[in-house]
C-alpha positions, 0 to 999 in steps of 0.5 A, spaced: 667 705 721 674 707 719 680 709 724 686 712 721 692 713 726 698 717 724 704 721 727 709 716 729 716 716 727 723 716 730 725 720 736 731 720 741 730 718 748 727 724 752 723 727 746 716 728 744 711 725 739 703 726 738 699 721 735 692 722 732 687 718 730 681 720 725 675 717 726 670 716 720 664 718 725 662 721 731 666 720 737 660 719 741 658 713 737 663 709 742 663 707 749 671 708 749 677 710 745 684 708 747 691 707 744 694 700 745 701 698 743 705 692 740 712 690 740 714 684 736 712 677 739 708 680 744 701 681 746 697 688 744 697 692 751 693 698 753 696 704 754 691 709 755 683 710 754 678 715 754 671 714 755 665 717 753 664 722 759 672 724 758 674 719 764 681 717 762 686 711 764 693 710 763 698 704 764 703 705 770 708 705 764 706 711 761 702 715 767 705 722 768 708 722 761 703 721 756 696 724 755 690 722 751 685 727 749 680 728 743 677 733 739 670 732 738 669 737 733 674 733 728 672 726 731 680 725 732 683 722 738 690 724 740 696 721 744 701 726 746 707 722 748 713 726 752 719 724 756 719 718 751 724 712 753 727 706 748 722 701 751 716 706 748 718 703 742 712 699 739 707 700 733 701 704 736 694 702 735 688 706 736 681 703 738 674 704 739 669 700 743 662 700 742 656 695 743 658 692 736 665 690 738 672 693 737 674 697 731 682 698 730 686 703 726 692 700 722 698 702 727 703 707 727 710 705 728 714 709 734 721 708 735 725 711 740 733 711 740 737 711 746 
């Protein structure tokens, strides 16, 4: 299984970005998919999650600003990020979980300037 993340970049505070994660097989093969982020020297933290039934979870720090979604016909997961803040700066990773364990994408850098 391969996960290919893209869409990161440099944006000013208050701006928006949309991350994409293309999966090499059906999204329905996974119990859940999500986005994590990591800054230098810190642990990877969960940002948003979407389970196979469509239920979502958001960390408190992004709730109301980020939206996780999926396109099952394209086997793609998205993270729409709005009202971005400098503290959102991180490498963002997409993740897929199944009974065989977690799978990770390669990460995409998001930098928010003040």
